[in-house]
Structures are given as C-alpha cells and as structure tokens.
N, C-alpha and C positions, 0 to 999 in steps of 0.2 A: 333791068331795072327797073323798077316799079316808079322812078320818077322820072320826068320828061316828057316831050311832047305825047306821050301815048295816055298819059291821064290830063287834061287840060281840065282848067278850071281851078286845080287842085292847091290850094296857099302853099306858101313855105312850113308855116307849120305841122301841117298833115304830112308834106312832103319827110318830114323829118321823121315823125312819129313811125311813118311807113317804114323807112332807113334804119332808125333806133329797133321795129321792132325783128325787122330779119335780122339783125347785128345781136339784138337780145337773145334770139332764138338759136343762133346758131354757137353763139357764148356758153347756153345750159346745156346744147347736145354733148359740144365737147367737153364742159362740166362733166356731166353725166359718162361721156366717154371715157373719163380720166379717172372718176371714180370707181365706175363698175366695168373694167376693160373686159370682161368675158361675159359682160352681158350687153352686147350692142343695139336688141331691140330696146333697150330704155331711149340711148339714143337717138334710133330712128323714130320711136313714138314721141319725142320731144320734137323732129324735123316733120313728123306727121303732121301733128299738132300746129306748129307753125302754118304747114299749109292749109290744113283746114283753118285757121284765123284769117288768112289770105283770101280765103274761097267766101268766108262769111264777111269780111269787108267788100269782097267785088260785089255778094248780093245784096247788101245793105244799099250801097253807093248806088247800085242799078234800080232799085227800089225807090231812093229820095230823087234820083236822077228823071225817073220817072213819073214822079207824082208830079215834082215840082214844072216839069215839062220846060221845052222853049218858050218864050212869051212870046205870047199870040195864036200859039196853036190850041186847038181843043182841049177841053178838060180831060184829065185820066180818067181811064175808064176801067172796066175788071181785066182788062191786058195788064194792069200795071200788078193787078194782084196775082193772075195768073203768072206771071213771071216771078214774080216775090215767091210762090212757093214751089215754084218750080227749082228754082236757086237752092231753095234752104232743102229740098228732097234731095237735091245732088248730093249736097252737104251733108247730109244723113248717109245717103249711099256712100261715099267718099270714107266717111268715120266709120261704119260697118265694115266697109272692105278692109280698110288699115290694121282693125282691130280683131276680125273675125278670119280673114283669109293672111293677111300677112302677118298677125300676130304678134303685132307692135303691142308694147306694152300702153295700158290705158293710162296710169298715172302719168308715163313720159309723154301720153298725148296732151293731159290735162295742163303740163306744166309747159309745154309746147304753146295752147292756146292762152293760157297765160302773159304770153310775152306781150302783149298788145298792151296789157295793164302796165305792167313794168315799163315798157315805152314811154306808153302817157306818163306816166310817174315821173320819168326822168325829164320829160317835157315840163311838169309841170314845177320840177326843182330849179329846171334853166331859167322859167317865166319869173320866180321869184325871186332868187340873184341877180337877176336883171334890173327888177324895181328895187331892190335892196342898195 
C-alpha cells in the first residue's frame, strides 16, 4: 500500500488523497467494465491512467524532495533536474507503451489520470464539511 513507513514525511491529508485516488480509479474501472463489458480495454485504460498518475506523483515528489533537500546539505544542483526529466521520460515511455503496444483506450487512460483530481475534490469536500 502507498501509505505507511515507505513514505516518510507524508501528512494525513496526502495519505487520504493517495488512498482515495486508488479507490476512485478502481471504482471508475469497475464502472467502465460494467457499462462496456465487451470492451475491456477501456477499463484497462482507466487502470493504466491510474498507474500513470501514480508514476507522475512519484516523479514530482522526488523532484520536490531533491530540490528542498535535507537541512544542512549542499544546495541542489543539476542532478535534481536530470532526475526530474528522466522520471518524466519514463512516464512518457510508459504512456506510449500503454497506448501503442498494449492498445489501451486513450480516453480510458485520461479518465484514470483524472482520478487524482476527483480524489482531491473529495478531500476538499471533507474539509468544507469539517469546518461547517
């Protein structure tokens, strides 16, 4: 699971958004499979998009952690940018492989990528309800 000791320094809200992203992506994939049972590549595309958004979050988190660095360490250099662009090149290759080689549905992948936005919206609604 994405939440736990493997991700130190992540607060509770971020953990909830990560968990909700996985849940929303799975629900969207099951929904696509329910609506189009004979077109399984749409549901697989949703799951592939969820994997892409997970890879993207990993890449961005690594860049932010590298840029901020540890207290007392030397300032970040070009290595952080190289890692950032390398991780995004891996992300682009993964998307290419999913669409061209695995023939996953690109609209399904777009829906899967949007699961992070939906999960963030759910968290925003939770915050508003707590304040009210």
